[in-house]
C-alpha positions in Angstrom: 78.0 147.0 97.8 77.1 143.3 98.1 80.1 141.0 98.7 79.7 137.5 97.3 79.6 134.8 99.9 82.6 133.2 98.2 84.8 135.5 100.4 83.4 134.0 103.6 84.2 130.4 102.9 85.7 128.7 105.9 89.0 127.0 105.5 88.8 123.2 104.9 91.7 122.3 107.2 92.9 123.8 110.4 96.1 123.2 112.3 95.4 122.2 116.0 97.5 120.7 118.7 96.7 117.1 117.5 97.6 117.9 113.9 95.6 119.0 110.9 91.8 118.7 111.3 88.9 119.0 108.9 85.2 118.5 109.4 83.5 116.8 106.4 79.9 118.1 106.4 78.9 115.6 103.7 79.9 112.5 105.7 79.5 114.1 109.1 83.0 113.0 110.1 86.1 114.8 111.5 89.2 113.9 109.6 92.7 114.1 110.9 95.9 113.9 108.8 98.3 111.1 109.7 101.4 111.9 111.7 103.5 111.1 108.7 101.6 113.4 106.4 101.7 116.2 109.0 105.5 115.7 109.2 105.8 115.9 105.4 103.9 119.2 105.4 106.1 120.6 108.2 109.4 119.5 106.6 108.4 120.8 103.2 107.4 124.2 104.6 110.5 124.5 106.8 112.8 123.7 103.9 110.9 125.5 101.1 110.7 122.3 99.2 109.5 122.5 95.6 109.6 118.9 94.4 109.1 115.3 95.5 112.7 114.5 94.7 114.0 117.3 97.0 111.7 116.1 99.9 112.8 112.5 99.8 116.3 113.0 101.3 115.0 115.3 104.0 112.5 112.7 105.1 115.0 109.9 104.9 116.9 111.7 107.7 113.7 112.1 109.7 112.8 108.5 109.3 116.0 106.5 109.1 114.2 103.3 110.1 112.3 103.2 106.8 113.8 101.4 103.8 113.9 103.5 100.7 111.0 101.6 99.1 108.9 102.0 102.3 109.6 105.7 102.5 108.8 106.2 98.8 105.5 104.5 99.2 104.6 106.4 102.4 105.7 109.7 100.9 103.6 109.1 97.7 100.6 108.3 99.8 101.1 111.4 102.1 101.7 113.6 99.0 98.4 112.4 97.5 96.6 113.1 100.7 98.1 116.5 101.1 97.4 117.4 97.5 93.8 116.3 97.7 93.5 118.4 100.9 95.0 121.4 99.0 97.6 121.7 101.7 100.6 121.0 99.5 101.1 120.8 95.8 104.6 119.8 94.6 105.8 118.8 91.2 
């Protein structure tokens, strides 16, 4: 039986000591998620978060130095990055 090569696709992202890495073969660059985006991913997984609204209060405790508007902006940017990377998709 011939197995389609689709089953042997390498994962796009890999968690390493420095964070989440991906090699982009099109541009020839290695990409690394920001520390904030990595924290968003860890907090969401640790707390089984299902929505942006439920993630916001958790992160406000993690980053008390950020004003609500700054946190909202940073969180939206991180969510877009994580969603585009297929690492996290919340409603």
